[in-house]
LUMNURO-500022 format. One record per residue (C-alpha): z, x, y; residue in one letter. Coordinates in Angstrom, 1 decimal. Layout:
BEGIN
{r {Z X Y} "A"}
...
END
This chain:
BEGIN
{r {-2.8 -57.3 90.6} "X"}
{r {-3.9 -57.6 87.2} "X"}
{r {-3.6 -54.5 84.9} "X"}
{r {-7.0 -54.0 83.3} "X"}
{r {-6.7 -53.8 79.5} "X"}
{r {-7.7 -50.5 78.3} "X"}
{r {-10.0 -51.0 75.4} "X"}
{r {-9.4 -48.9 72.2} "X"}
{r {-12.2 -48.1 69.8} "X"}
{r {-11.2 -48.0 66.3} "X"}
{r {-13.1 -45.7 64.2} "X"}
{r {-13.4 -46.9 60.6} "X"}
{r {-13.0 -44.2 57.8} "X"}
{r {-14.7 -45.0 54.3} "X"}
{r {-12.3 -44.8 51.8} "X"}
{r {-12.7 -41.5 50.0} "X"}
{r {-12.7 -41.5 46.2} "X"}
{r {-9.4 -40.2 44.4} "X"}
{r {-10.1 -37.4 41.9} "X"}
{r {-7.7 -37.7 39.2} "X"}
{r {-6.4 -34.4 37.7} "X"}
{r {-7.4 -33.6 34.0} "X"}
{r {-5.2 -32.1 32.3} "X"}
{r {-6.4 -28.8 29.7} "X"}
{r {-6.3 -29.8 26.2} "X"}
{r {-5.5 -28.0 24.1} "X"}
{r {-7.5 -27.8 20.5} "X"}
{r {-5.2 -28.7 17.8} "X"}
{r {-4.0 -26.3 15.6} "X"}
{r {-5.7 -27.1 12.1} "X"}
{r {-4.3 -25.8 8.6} "X"}
{r {-6.9 -24.1 6.6} "X"}
{r {-8.0 -26.5 3.8} "X"}
{r {-7.5 -26.1 0.5} "X"}
{r {-10.5 -24.9 -1.4} "X"}
{r {-12.0 -27.1 -4.9} "X"}
{r {-12.8 -24.0 -6.8} "X"}
{r {-12.7 -22.1 -9.9} "X"}
{r {-10.2 -19.4 -9.5} "X"}
{r {-9.3 -16.3 -11.6} "X"}
{r {-5.9 -14.2 -11.4} "X"}
{r {-5.0 -10.7 -12.3} "X"}
{r {-2.0 -8.1 -13.3} "X"}
{r {-1.5 -5.7 -10.7} "X"}
{r {-2.0 -2.2 -11.5} "X"}
{r {-3.0 -0.4 -14.7} "X"}
{r {-1.5 -2.9 -16.7} "X"}
{r {-3.7 -5.2 -19.3} "X"}
{r {-1.5 -6.1 -22.4} "X"}
{r {-3.0 -8.1 -25.2} "X"}
{r {-0.9 -11.2 -23.3} "X"}
{r {1.9 -10.9 -20.5} "X"}
{r {3.7 -14.4 -19.8} "X"}
{r {5.2 -15.1 -15.9} "X"}
{r {7.4 -17.9 -15.7} "X"}
{r {6.7 -21.3 -15.6} "X"}
{r {9.9 -23.3 -14.5} "X"}
{r {12.9 -22.5 -12.7} "X"}
{r {15.8 -21.2 -15.1} "X"}
{r {19.4 -18.8 -14.0} "X"}
{r {17.1 -15.8 -15.7} "X"}
{r {13.5 -15.9 -13.7} "X"}
{r {14.5 -18.4 -10.4} "X"}
{r {11.3 -20.3 -9.7} "X"}
{r {11.9 -20.9 -6.0} "X"}
{r {9.9 -21.6 -2.8} "X"}
{r {11.4 -21.8 0.7} "X"}
{r {10.1 -24.7 2.3} "X"}
{r {10.4 -23.9 6.1} "X"}
{r {9.7 -27.0 7.7} "X"}
{r {12.3 -28.9 5.7} "X"}
{r {14.4 -26.0 6.0} "X"}
{r {15.5 -25.9 1.9} "X"}
{r {14.6 -24.2 -0.8} "X"}
{r {12.3 -26.1 -3.1} "X"}
{r {12.2 -26.0 -7.3} "X"}
{r {8.8 -25.2 -9.3} "X"}
{r {7.4 -25.9 -12.6} "X"}
{r {4.4 -26.1 -14.8} "X"}
{r {3.6 -29.8 -15.8} "X"}
{r {0.2 -30.4 -17.4} "X"}
{r {0.7 -33.7 -17.1} "X"}
{r {1.9 -33.5 -12.9} "X"}
{r {-0.5 -33.4 -9.7} "X"}
{r {1.9 -31.2 -8.1} "X"}
{r {4.1 -28.0 -8.9} "X"}
{r {7.0 -29.2 -6.9} "X"}
{r {9.6 -30.6 -8.9} "X"}
{r {10.8 -33.5 -6.3} "X"}
{r {7.2 -34.7 -6.2} "X"}
{r {7.1 -34.8 -10.0} "X"}
{r {7.4 -38.3 -11.6} "X"}
{r {8.3 -39.4 -14.9} "X"}
{r {8.3 -37.1 -18.0} "X"}
{r {6.8 -33.7 -17.6} "X"}
{r {4.8 -31.8 -20.0} "X"}
{r {5.4 -28.3 -19.5} "X"}
{r {3.0 -25.4 -20.4} "X"}
{r {2.9 -21.6 -20.6} "X"}
{r {1.1 -19.3 -17.6} "X"}
{r {-0.3 -16.7 -20.1} "X"}
{r {-2.4 -13.9 -18.9} "X"}
{r {-4.7 -12.5 -21.5} "X"}
{r {-5.8 -8.8 -21.4} "X"}
{r {-4.4 -8.8 -17.6} "X"}
{r {-6.3 -12.2 -16.4} "X"}
{r {-5.9 -15.3 -16.1} "X"}
{r {-9.0 -18.0 -15.5} "X"}
{r {-7.7 -21.5 -14.0} "X"}
{r {-10.5 -23.8 -14.0} "X"}
{r {-11.0 -26.7 -10.5} "X"}
{r {-9.8 -29.2 -12.8} "X"}
{r {-6.2 -27.7 -13.1} "X"}
{r {-5.2 -27.8 -9.2} "X"}
{r {-1.4 -27.5 -10.0} "X"}
{r {-1.2 -24.8 -11.6} "X"}
{r {-3.6 -23.3 -8.9} "X"}
{r {-1.7 -24.3 -6.2} "X"}
{r {1.5 -22.6 -7.8} "X"}
{r {-0.3 -19.4 -8.3} "X"}
{r {-2.1 -19.6 -5.2} "X"}
{r {0.8 -20.9 -2.6} "X"}
{r {4.3 -21.3 -4.3} "X"}
{r {4.9 -18.7 -7.2} "X"}
{r {7.0 -15.6 -6.0} "X"}
{r {5.5 -12.9 -8.3} "X"}
{r {2.3 -13.7 -6.3} "X"}
{r {1.7 -9.9 -5.2} "X"}
{r {4.1 -8.0 -7.1} "X"}
{r {3.1 -8.8 -10.8} "X"}
{r {-0.6 -10.6 -10.4} "X"}
{r {-2.9 -11.4 -7.5} "X"}
{r {-5.4 -13.9 -6.9} "X"}
{r {-9.4 -12.4 -7.3} "X"}
{r {-11.2 -12.6 -3.7} "X"}
{r {-15.1 -11.1 -3.4} "X"}
{r {-14.7 -10.9 0.0} "X"}
{r {-10.9 -9.2 -0.1} "X"}
{r {-11.9 -6.9 -3.0} "X"}
{r {-15.2 -5.8 -1.5} "X"}
{r {-13.5 -4.5 1.9} "X"}
{r {-10.9 -2.7 -0.6} "X"}
{r {-13.8 -1.1 -2.7} "X"}
{r {-15.3 0.1 0.8} "X"}
{r {-12.3 1.6 1.8} "X"}
{r {-11.7 3.2 -1.5} "X"}
{r {-15.1 4.5 -1.6} "X"}
{r {-14.8 6.3 2.3} "X"}
{r {-11.8 7.8 1.2} "X"}
{r {-13.3 8.7 -2.0} "X"}
{r {-16.1 10.5 0.5} "X"}
{r {-13.4 12.0 2.5} "X"}
{r {-12.1 13.9 -0.3} "X"}
{r {-14.6 15.1 -2.3} "X"}
{r {-16.2 16.6 1.3} "X"}
{r {-12.6 17.9 1.8} "X"}
{r {-12.9 19.5 -1.6} "X"}
{r {-16.2 21.3 -1.3} "X"}
{r {-15.1 23.2 1.9} "X"}
{r {-11.4 23.8 0.7} "X"}
{r {-11.0 27.6 0.1} "X"}
{r {-9.8 28.5 -3.5} "X"}
{r {-6.8 29.5 -2.4} "X"}
{r {-5.5 26.1 -0.9} "X"}
{r {-7.4 24.3 -4.2} "X"}
{r {-5.3 26.9 -6.3} "X"}
{r {-2.0 25.3 -4.5} "X"}
{r {-3.3 21.7 -4.3} "X"}
{r {-4.3 22.1 -8.1} "X"}
{r {-1.1 23.4 -9.0} "X"}
{r {0.9 20.2 -8.3} "X"}
{r {-0.8 18.8 -10.9} "X"}
{r {-1.6 21.1 -13.6} "X"}
{r {1.5 23.6 -13.0} "X"}
{r {1.3 27.3 -14.4} "X"}
{r {-2.4 26.5 -16.2} "X"}
{r {-4.5 27.4 -12.5} "X"}
{r {-3.2 30.8 -13.0} "X"}
{r {-5.9 31.1 -15.7} "X"}
{r {-8.6 29.3 -14.1} "X"}
{r {-11.5 31.1 -12.8} "X"}
{r {-12.9 30.4 -9.3} "X"}
{r {-15.9 28.1 -10.2} "X"}
{r {-12.9 26.1 -12.8} "X"}
{r {-10.7 25.2 -9.5} "X"}
{r {-13.8 24.2 -7.7} "X"}
{r {-14.7 21.7 -10.3} "X"}
{r {-11.4 20.2 -11.3} "X"}
{r {-10.9 20.1 -7.5} "X"}
{r {-13.7 17.8 -6.9} "X"}
{r {-12.5 15.9 -9.9} "X"}
{r {-9.1 15.1 -8.8} "X"}
{r {-10.8 14.3 -5.2} "X"}
{r {-12.9 11.7 -6.8} "X"}
{r {-10.4 10.4 -9.3} "X"}
{r {-7.0 10.6 -6.6} "X"}
{r {-8.9 10.4 -3.4} "X"}
{r {-5.5 9.6 -1.8} "X"}
{r {-3.2 11.8 -3.2} "X"}
{r {-5.3 14.3 -2.7} "X"}
{r {-5.8 13.9 1.0} "X"}
{r {-1.9 14.0 0.8} "X"}
{r {-1.4 17.1 -0.7} "X"}
{r {-4.9 18.7 1.4} "X"}
{r {-2.8 18.0 4.8} "X"}
{r {0.9 19.2 3.6} "X"}
{r {1.5 22.5 4.5} "X"}
{r {4.7 22.4 1.8} "X"}
{r {1.7 22.5 -1.1} "X"}
{r {0.5 25.8 0.3} "X"}
{r {3.9 27.8 0.9} "X"}
{r {5.2 26.3 -2.4} "X"}
{r {2.2 28.1 -3.9} "X"}
{r {2.6 31.5 -2.2} "X"}
{r {6.1 31.5 -3.3} "X"}
{r {5.0 30.7 -6.8} "X"}
{r {2.1 33.4 -6.8} "X"}
{r {4.5 35.6 -5.5} "X"}
{r {6.8 35.1 -8.3} "X"}
{r {4.2 35.2 -11.1} "X"}
{r {3.1 38.5 -9.2} "X"}
{r {6.6 40.0 -9.4} "X"}
{r {6.5 40.8 -5.6} "X"}
{r {9.6 38.2 -5.6} "X"}
{r {12.0 37.6 -8.4} "X"}
{r {13.9 34.0 -9.2} "X"}
{r {17.4 34.5 -11.2} "X"}
{r {17.9 32.8 -14.1} "X"}
{r {19.7 30.0 -12.8} "X"}
{r {17.1 29.0 -10.2} "X"}
{r {19.9 29.9 -7.5} "X"}
{r {18.6 33.0 -5.8} "X"}
{r {15.5 34.9 -4.4} "X"}
{r {15.3 38.8 -4.1} "X"}
{r {12.5 41.3 -3.8} "X"}
{r {11.6 42.6 -7.2} "X"}
{r {11.5 46.1 -5.4} "X"}
{r {15.4 46.7 -4.2} "X"}
{r {17.0 43.3 -5.8} "X"}
{r {17.7 42.4 -2.0} "X"}
{r {18.6 38.8 -1.9} "X"}
{r {16.1 36.9 0.0} "X"}
{r {17.9 33.1 0.3} "X"}
{r {20.0 30.8 -2.0} "X"}
{r {18.4 28.0 -3.4} "X"}
{r {20.6 24.9 -2.2} "X"}
{r {22.0 22.9 -5.0} "X"}
{r {20.0 20.0 -6.6} "X"}
{r {16.7 21.5 -5.3} "X"}
{r {13.9 22.7 -6.3} "X"}
{r {13.4 26.6 -6.0} "X"}
{r {10.0 26.4 -4.3} "X"}
{r {10.2 23.7 -2.5} "X"}
{r {13.4 25.4 -0.8} "X"}
{r {11.3 28.8 -0.3} "X"}
{r {8.5 26.6 1.2} "X"}
{r {11.5 25.7 3.6} "X"}
{r {12.9 28.8 4.2} "X"}
{r {9.6 30.4 5.2} "X"}
{r {9.3 27.9 8.0} "X"}
{r {12.6 29.8 9.6} "X"}
{r {12.9 32.7 11.9} "X"}
{r {13.9 35.2 9.1} "X"}
{r {11.0 33.3 6.6} "X"}
{r {8.1 33.9 8.4} "X"}
{r {9.0 37.6 8.4} "X"}
{r {9.3 37.1 4.9} "X"}
{r {6.1 34.8 4.3} "X"}
{r {3.7 37.7 5.9} "X"}
{r {5.2 40.1 4.0} "X"}
{r {4.1 38.2 1.1} "X"}
{r {1.0 37.4 2.3} "X"}
{r {-0.4 41.0 2.9} "X"}
{r {1.1 42.1 -0.4} "X"}
{r {-1.0 39.1 -1.8} "X"}
{r {-4.4 40.6 -0.5} "X"}
END
């Protein structure tokens, strides 16, 4: 018998397009560009001498080095007016040295002196310690913070009672506060808050300041007595010993700490009743 061959049907499938997986491209990190502009530098703090010279070249007495993290080594610095770079290993030929002088607390460097600008802005180790670069945006932010702090201090001073104000002013004025009227205390408190808001807020939130003031007032009104050697506090009425001041410690600061102990709390309550 003849075998019938079965016809096999073949289904042709159209070739499918291959999809290539695209890898996410990370954005290249670019270093901020150096801006060509005039720059001004100023001495930090309240110093504004007629002239102030900072080191302009490396020496044993005044090391002027910059650590290059990429190269892993220290690189010597110097300011040479005829060189385009402040890095010594990039300077060629003879160098004409010059001083870096602040006059009345400031130093203006025009954009033409790029080597000096880069030395002062990028490399000099005294930046941030002796001097800083003037930045309008940064200075504006600092001024806003200072103004807000000043407002906070003034509001706190306005709402503060006379006793607490006296305690804060005593830190600045000493025993002179005792002779001041309540109006004078209020006035000087507002002036203090305006002129030194950071210190004012620090003192206003320090409970020891109030306790020190109570100890001082109690001593001035003869409720308690401090011995001549500033080592012992006693009750003025019966000379009973209250506490011994630890060696080399301010007696009123020691008394403030004593007021926080179990025994000291009772003494504090008794003093406050007598002061009323």
